[in-house]
C-alpha positions in Angstrom: 0.0 0.0 0.0 1.3 3.5 -0.8 2.1 5.0 2.6 2.1 8.6 1.4 -1.6 8.9 1.9 -1.9 7.0 5.2 0.9 8.6 7.3 -0.5 12.1 7.5 -3.6 13.8 8.8 -6.1 15.4 6.4 -6.2 19.2 6.0 -8.0 21.1 8.6 -11.0 21.7 6.3 -11.3 18.1 5.4 -11.0 17.1 9.1 -13.9 19.3 10.0 -16.1 17.7 7.4 -15.1 14.2 8.5 -15.6 14.9 12.2 -18.9 16.5 11.6 -20.1 13.5 9.7 -18.9 10.9 12.2 -20.4 12.9 15.1 -23.7 13.1 13.3 -23.7 9.4 12.7 -22.9 8.7 16.3 -25.9 10.7 17.4 -28.2 9.2 14.9 -27.1 5.5 14.8 -24.9 5.0 17.9 -21.9 3.8 15.9 -19.4 1.8 17.8 -16.0 3.3 18.4 -14.4 0.8 16.0 -16.7 1.8 13.2 -16.1 5.5 13.9 -12.3 4.9 13.7 -12.7 2.9 10.4 -14.9 5.6 8.8 -12.3 8.3 9.8 -9.4 6.2 8.4 -11.3 5.5 5.1 -12.3 9.1 4.5 -8.9 10.5 5.6 -7.2 8.2 3.1 -9.6 9.4 0.3 -9.0 13.1 1.3 -5.2 12.7 1.2 -5.3 10.9 -2.2 -7.6 13.6 -3.7 -5.4 16.3 -2.4 -2.3 14.8 -4.0 -4.3 14.6 -7.3 -5.4 18.3 -7.2 -8.7 18.1 -5.4 -8.2 20.0 -2.2 -11.5 19.4 -0.5 -13.6 16.3 -0.1 -16.6 18.5 -1.0 -15.1 19.2 -4.4 -14.7 15.6 -5.5 -16.6 14.6 -8.7 -17.6 11.1 -9.8 -14.5 10.6 -12.1 -12.3 11.5 -9.1 -13.9 8.8 -7.0 -13.7 6.3 -9.8 -9.9 7.0 -10.3 -9.5 6.5 -6.5 -11.2 3.1 -6.7 -8.9 2.1 -9.6 -5.9 3.1 -7.4 -7.3 0.9 -4.6 -7.3 -2.0 -7.0 -3.8 -1.3 -8.1 -2.7 -1.2 -4.4 -4.4 -4.6 -3.8 -6.9 -3.4 -1.2 -9.4 -6.3 -0.5 -12.9 -6.2 -1.8 -14.1 -6.2 1.8 -12.2 -3.1 2.8 -13.3 -1.3 -0.4 -16.9 -2.2 0.3 -16.5 -0.7 3.7 -15.0 2.4 2.2 -17.8 2.8 -0.2 -20.4 2.3 2.6 -18.7 5.1 4.6 -18.3 7.4 1.5 -21.9 6.9 0.4 -23.1 8.0 3.9 -20.6 10.8 4.0 -21.7 12.4 0.7 -25.4 11.9 1.5 -24.6 13.8 4.7 -22.9 16.6 2.7 -25.9 16.9 0.4 -28.3 17.0 3.4 -26.2 19.7 5.1 -26.0 21.7 1.9 -22.2 21.5 1.6 -22.6 20.1 -2.0 -25.4 20.0 -4.5 -25.0 16.5 -6.0 -23.6 13.2 -4.7 -20.5 12.0 -6.7 -21.1 8.4 -5.7 -24.5 8.0 -7.5 -24.4 4.9 -9.7 -21.0 3.7 -8.4 -21.4 0.0 -7.7 -20.0 -1.9 -4.8 -17.4 -4.5 -5.7 -18.6 -8.1 -5.5 -17.4 -10.0 -2.5 -16.9 -13.8 -2.3 -18.6 -15.4 0.6 -15.7 -16.0 3.1 -16.3 -18.6 5.8 -14.9 -17.7 9.2 -11.9 -19.7 10.5 -12.9 -21.8 13.4 -11.5 -24.4 15.8 -12.5 -28.0 16.5 -13.8 -28.9 19.9 -10.5 -30.5 20.7 -8.7 -27.4 19.6 -10.8 -25.3 21.9 -10.3 -27.7 24.8 -6.5 -27.4 24.4 -6.7 -23.6 24.1 -8.8 -23.3 27.3 -6.2 -25.4 29.1 -3.2 -23.4 27.8 -2.9 -20.6 30.5 -0.8 -21.3 33.6 -3.4 -21.1 36.3 -0.8 -21.1 39.1 -0.5 -17.3 38.3 -3.0 -14.5 38.6 -2.6 -13.7 34.9 -3.2 -17.3 34.0 -6.4 -17.5 36.0 -7.6 -14.3 34.4 -6.8 -15.5 30.9 -8.5 -18.9 31.6 -11.6 -17.1 32.9 -11.7 -14.8 29.8 -11.3 -17.7 27.4 -14.0 -19.7 29.2 -16.4 -16.7 29.0 -15.6 -16.1 25.3 -16.4 -19.7 24.4 -19.4 -20.0 26.7 -21.0 -16.8 25.4 -19.7 -15.9 22.0 -19.0 -12.4 23.0 -17.0 -10.1 20.7 -13.5 -9.4 22.0 -14.4 -5.7 22.5 -17.4 -6.7 24.5 -15.3 -9.0 26.7 -12.5 -6.5 27.6 -15.1 -3.8 28.4 -17.3 -6.0 30.6 -17.9 -4.4 34.0 -18.8 -6.0 37.3 -22.3 -4.7 37.2 -22.9 -6.7 34.0 -22.2 -10.1 35.6 -24.8 -12.0 37.7 -23.3 -15.3 38.8 -26.4 -16.2 40.8 -28.5 -16.1 37.6 -25.6 -17.3 35.5 -25.9 -14.6 32.9 -24.1 -11.6 31.4 -25.8 -8.4 30.3 -23.9 -7.4 27.2 -23.9 -4.0 25.5 -23.2 -4.7 21.9 -23.0 -2.7 18.6 -25.2 0.3 18.5 -25.6 0.1 22.3 -28.0 -2.8 21.9 -28.3 -4.9 25.0 -28.7 -8.7 25.2 -28.7 -11.2 28.0 -26.4 -14.2 27.5 -26.3 -17.2 29.7 -23.0 -18.5 31.2 -22.2 -22.2 31.4 -21.2 -23.9 34.6 -17.5 -24.0 33.7 -17.4 -20.3 32.9 -19.2 -19.5 36.2 -16.7 -21.6 38.1 -13.7 -19.9 36.5 -15.1 -16.4 37.0 -15.7 -17.1 40.7 -12.2 -18.5 41.1 -10.8 -15.5 39.2 -12.7 -13.1 41.5 -11.5 -14.8 44.6 -7.9 -15.6 43.7 -6.6 -13.4 40.9 -8.6 -10.1 40.5 -7.5 -8.6 43.8 -3.8 -8.9 42.7 -4.5 -7.3 39.3 -6.6 -4.3 40.5 -3.8 -3.4 43.0 -6.2 -1.9 45.5 -7.8 0.5 43.0 -11.5 0.9 42.5 -12.0 -0.5 39.0 -15.3 -1.5 37.4 -13.9 -3.4 34.5 -14.1 -7.2 35.2 -10.8 -8.2 33.5 -8.1 -5.5 34.0 -4.7 -5.6 32.4 -1.5 -6.5 34.2 -1.1 -2.8 35.0 -4.5 -2.6 36.7 -6.2 -0.7 33.8 -8.7 -1.5 31.1 -7.3 -4.0 28.7 -7.2 -3.3 25.0 -8.6 -5.9 22.6 -5.2 -6.0 20.9 -3.5 -7.0 24.1 -5.9 -9.9 24.7 -5.7 -11.0 21.1 -1.9 -11.2 21.4 -2.2 -13.4 24.4 -4.7 -15.7 22.5 -2.2 -16.0 19.6 0.6 -16.8 22.0 -1.4 -19.6 23.7 -2.4 -21.0 20.2 1.2 -21.1 19.2 2.3 -22.8 22.5 -0.2 -25.7 21.9 0.6 -26.0 18.2 -2.5 -24.5 16.6 -1.1 -23.3 13.3 -4.3 -22.1 11.7 -4.7 -18.5 10.6 -7.0 -17.2 13.4 -9.1 -14.1 13.7 -9.7 -12.2 17.0 -13.2 -13.7 16.9 -12.0 -17.3 16.7 -13.8 -18.4 19.9 -16.9 -16.5 18.9 -16.9 -18.4 15.6 -16.3 -21.7 17.5 -19.1 -20.9 19.9 -21.6 -20.4 17.1 -20.4 -23.3 14.9 -20.3 -25.8 17.8 -23.8 -24.8 18.9 -25.2 -25.4 15.4 -23.3 -28.6 15.1 -25.1 -29.8 18.2 -28.5 -28.8 16.9 -29.1 -25.3 18.2 -31.8 -23.3 16.5 -30.3 -20.6 14.2 -32.5 -17.8 15.7 -31.3 -18.7 19.2 -27.7 -18.4 18.0 -28.6 -15.1 16.3 -29.9 -13.7 19.6 -26.9 -14.9 21.6 -24.4 -13.4 19.1 -26.3 -10.1 19.0 -26.8 -10.2 15.2 -29.5 -7.8 14.0 -29.9 -9.8 10.7 -30.4 -13.6 10.5 -28.5 -13.7 7.3 -25.3 -12.7 9.2 -25.8 -15.8 11.4 -26.5 -18.1 8.5 -22.9 -18.2 7.5 -22.3 -20.6 10.4 -24.6 -23.2 8.9 -22.2 -23.1 5.9 -19.2 -23.7 8.2 -21.1 -26.6 9.9 -22.0 -28.1 6.5 -18.4 -27.8 5.3 -17.2 -29.6 8.4 -19.7 -32.4 7.8 -18.5 -32.8 4.2 -14.9 -33.0 5.4 -15.8 -35.7 8.0 -17.7 -37.6 5.4 -14.8 -37.5 2.9 -12.3 -38.6 5.6 -14.3 -41.5 7.1 -16.8 -42.8 4.6 -15.5 -45.7 2.5 -16.8 -44.0 -0.6 -16.1 -40.4 0.5 
């Protein structure tokens, strides 16, 4: 990727337009922080590319400018997924500029989204998950914390961001449930299994006091420094554990979320129940896990059936 456009901030005028747009979307739709950051990055990259090609303001861009930018993205080998996200952000941005009377016409009218192949999420077998759960050294406070976090992830299918931001008030061990605040500030109640409850209780009794270091901290799983943990920090620990036990698959930060959903469906769970547990607003998003389950069944058939 050409770094000239990614290593500098947009001009002050372009930054005002981008910030106004993101702030308006946050008020209207309750965009998550990650989505806000992604939209800012996508629009900043467009602004810098346009500036280097003679278009000083995002509000001055015409349809041919955007088309040339899309050609550049192809030449720089951006994925179809990231370009689709960019176009989604740009469409909303230019509709916002029209609505706020910054521009008269939308330069993205009739520009089509690139086609995306259906990409199945990477997941783990049940044996893989068992090995990963057992990987932390539970003779240490950090190991007990990590084991509890992994157990909660696999028991609930939380997003990593939801996990690291969990607060004490969201956990009810008596009811065996977590109140999760997901994307768009939507709440859902997710049950905990017996194993997860047991490890949370052990963590609360044995490890958390050492990690909070006497501070009053609402977050359930603090970092080693006694602060809110970043999702990147937790993901690095998951990757380290996976490497230690010999899992050489290319894993995503949501690997245990994918395993949670896939294993539920493999064991006969209703798709709409899985949808509610994951916090998906659209059933079609959840349906991808039926494809993962079907692919796994085909692999098992081919491996074990005499005529597979």
